[in-house]
C-alpha positions in Angstrom: 75.5 28.3 38.6 72.4 30.5 38.3 70.7 30.9 34.9 72.0 33.8 32.9 69.3 35.2 30.5 72.1 36.4 28.2 73.8 32.9 28.0 73.3 31.1 24.7 71.7 27.7 24.9 74.3 25.2 23.9 73.7 22.0 21.9 74.5 18.5 23.2 76.6 16.1 21.2 77.4 12.4 20.9 81.1 12.3 19.7 83.2 9.5 18.4 86.3 9.3 20.7 88.3 7.1 18.3 90.4 4.1 19.1 92.5 4.7 22.1 94.9 7.6 21.4 94.5 7.2 17.7 94.6 10.9 16.9 98.1 11.2 18.5 100.0 8.4 16.8 100.8 6.9 13.4 98.2 4.6 11.9 97.9 2.3 9.0 96.5 3.6 6.8 98.0 7.0 7.9 94.9 9.0 7.1 92.4 6.7 8.8 91.4 9.1 11.6 92.2 12.4 9.9 88.6 13.4 8.9 87.3 12.6 12.3 90.1 14.6 13.9 89.3 17.5 11.6 85.6 17.3 12.6 86.5 17.4 16.3 88.9 20.3 15.9 86.3 22.3 14.1 83.5 21.7 16.6 83.9 24.9 18.6 83.4 27.1 15.5 79.8 25.7 15.4 78.9 26.6 18.9 76.7 29.7 19.6 79.0 30.7 22.5 82.0 29.3 24.4 81.0 26.8 27.1 81.3 27.8 30.7 81.7 24.1 31.7 81.5 20.6 30.1 79.7 17.5 31.3 81.4 14.5 29.7 79.7 11.1 29.6 82.2 8.5 28.6 81.7 4.9 27.5 84.6 4.0 29.7 83.1 4.7 33.1 80.3 2.5 34.4 79.1 2.5 38.0 76.2 0.8 39.8 74.4 4.3 39.9 75.2 7.5 38.1 78.3 8.9 39.5 79.8 12.4 39.1 83.5 13.2 39.3 83.9 16.0 41.8 87.7 16.4 41.8 88.9 19.9 41.5 92.1 18.9 39.7 91.4 15.6 37.9 94.2 13.4 36.9 94.3 11.4 33.6 93.4 7.7 33.5 95.4 6.0 30.8 92.9 3.2 30.3 94.2 1.9 27.0 96.8 -0.7 26.4 99.6 -1.6 24.0 100.0 1.8 22.4 103.3 3.7 21.8 105.0 5.0 25.0 104.5 8.7 24.1 100.7 8.2 24.2 101.1 7.7 28.0 102.7 11.1 28.3 99.7 13.0 27.0 98.4 15.8 29.2 95.0 17.5 29.6 95.2 19.8 32.7 91.6 21.1 32.6 90.1 21.8 36.0 87.1 20.0 37.5 84.1 21.8 38.9 83.0 20.5 42.3 80.0 22.9 42.5 78.7 21.8 39.1 79.3 18.1 40.1 77.0 18.7 43.1 74.4 20.3 41.0 74.4 17.3 38.6 73.8 15.0 41.5 70.9 17.1 42.7 69.3 17.2 39.3 69.6 13.5 38.8 68.2 12.7 42.2 65.4 15.1 41.7 64.4 13.1 38.6 64.3 10.0 40.7 67.7 8.7 39.5 70.1 7.5 42.2 73.4 9.5 41.9 76.5 10.2 44.0 79.8 12.0 43.8 83.3 10.5 43.4 85.9 12.9 44.8 88.8 11.2 43.1 87.8 10.2 39.6 89.9 11.7 36.8 89.6 11.9 33.0 89.6 8.5 31.2 90.6 8.4 27.5 86.9 8.7 26.4 87.1 12.2 28.0 90.6 13.6 27.5 91.3 12.2 24.0 88.5 13.9 22.1 88.7 17.0 24.4 92.3 17.5 23.4 91.1 18.1 19.9 87.9 20.0 20.6 89.3 22.3 23.4 93.1 22.0 23.3 93.6 24.9 25.7 92.2 22.7 28.5 90.8 25.8 30.2 87.1 24.9 30.5 86.1 23.0 33.6 85.1 19.4 32.9 82.9 17.2 35.0 82.8 13.5 34.0 79.5 11.6 34.5 79.4 7.8 34.6 77.0 5.5 32.9 74.7 3.4 35.1 75.1 -0.3 35.3 72.6 -2.2 33.2 73.0 0.3 30.5 69.2 0.8 30.2 68.7 3.2 27.3 65.5 4.7 28.9 67.3 5.4 32.1 70.1 7.3 30.3 67.6 9.2 28.2 66.0 10.3 31.5 69.3 11.3 32.9 69.9 13.5 29.8 66.4 15.1 30.3 67.3 15.9 33.9 70.5 17.6 32.9 69.1 19.4 29.8 68.4 22.7 31.7 72.1 23.1 32.2 72.4 23.9 28.5 70.6 27.2 29.2 73.4 28.0 31.6 76.3 27.6 29.2 77.1 23.9 30.0 78.0 21.7 27.1 76.8 18.1 27.5 79.0 15.6 25.6 78.5 11.9 25.3 81.6 10.1 23.9 81.7 6.6 22.5 81.4 5.1 19.1 78.4 4.6 16.9 79.8 1.2 15.9 81.7 -0.8 18.5 82.1 -4.4 17.5 85.8 -5.2 18.2 85.6 -8.1 15.7 84.2 -5.9 13.0 86.8 -3.2 12.7 88.8 -3.8 9.5 86.4 -6.5 8.3 84.5 -5.6 5.1 81.7 -8.0 6.1 80.6 -5.5 8.7 80.4 -2.6 6.3 76.8 -3.2 5.3 75.5 -3.8 8.9 77.3 -0.7 10.1 75.8 1.3 7.2 72.3 0.1 8.0 72.6 0.9 11.7 74.2 4.3 11.0 71.3 5.2 8.7 68.8 4.0 11.3 70.5 6.2 14.0 70.4 9.2 11.7 66.7 8.7 11.2 65.9 8.0 14.8 67.7 11.1 16.2 66.0 13.3 13.7 62.5 12.0 14.6 61.1 14.6 17.1 58.1 12.6 18.1 59.5 9.1 18.2 63.2 9.6 19.1 63.1 8.4 22.7 61.1 5.3 21.9 63.2 4.4 18.9 66.5 4.9 20.7 65.3 2.9 23.7 64.6 0.0 21.2 68.0 0.2 19.4 68.6 -3.5 19.7 65.7 -4.1 17.2 67.3 -1.7 14.6 68.8 -3.0 11.4 72.4 -3.9 12.2 72.0 -2.9 15.8 73.4 -6.0 17.5 76.0 -6.5 14.8 77.2 -3.0 15.5 77.0 -3.3 19.3 77.1 -6.9 20.4 75.9 -7.6 23.9 78.8 -6.7 26.2 80.0 -3.9 23.9 76.9 -1.6 23.9 78.4 0.8 26.4 79.9 2.7 23.5 76.4 3.6 22.3 74.7 4.5 25.6 76.3 8.0 26.0 74.3 8.9 22.9 71.1 8.4 25.0 72.3 11.1 27.5 73.1 13.5 24.8 69.7 12.9 23.1 67.8 13.2 26.3 69.5 16.5 27.1 69.1 18.1 23.6 66.5 19.3 21.2 66.2 18.6 17.5 68.8 16.1 16.5 70.8 15.3 13.4 73.8 13.4 12.2 76.6 16.0 12.3 79.5 13.9 10.8 80.0 10.5 9.3 83.0 8.7 7.8 84.1 5.2 6.9 87.0 4.1 9.1 88.4 0.6 9.2 85.6 -0.6 6.9 82.7 0.6 9.0 80.6 3.8 9.3 81.3 6.0 12.3 79.2 9.1 13.1 78.6 12.0 15.4 75.2 13.4 16.4 74.2 16.9 17.4 71.1 18.0 19.4 70.2 21.7 19.3 
């Protein structure tokens, strides 16, 4: 995909993907995910131009090295459990983009980051659930990118920097996860304060142009950091690093209290 001087540079995002298929089922309380769903549905109106393709970095795909899905017609991976039967009938027939997948591998390798292709990988729910709201027509090619084992923040920031030039070519880079992901904390009011503290710290860190990378790389030292993302659950934060590395000036783009905790989205222009 050669650079097009008339193509608008797209932002990168870290988006909350919700809890399983939460946007497509009844919930208690029923309005729990409504504001987040509305934010995701309104995202395209904030873009300077329609994307030509999407790179989606999901919390639900981890490989020993960065791995890029190169399937032309990706299938859905229903990697959630115990939800209503109709949520396993959801569809998202967006095409893949093998040429872009190869380009992603080249850019990562050129930055000294081991990377490879997976010819069969489909869309896990961290990809297709939010994209069903953001781009319901499922017409834009989507290329999933895995996290790298070890979940080193600096490594993922570097991956984002390597991919950042693609934004000039109309490629939208999305990290999807959750800004709070402590499975014991959802619905527990005792986690409200730690989640608020970490959410406020994230907002300050992403908006710090000089210190952003260093601050994000040291997220475990942040107020409420390890209470919001205990060891073993931090994979839901790491896609933020790729989005931050790829993007320019950052800011909190959305925040809400869901199930007693703060959950936010971040945009990098």
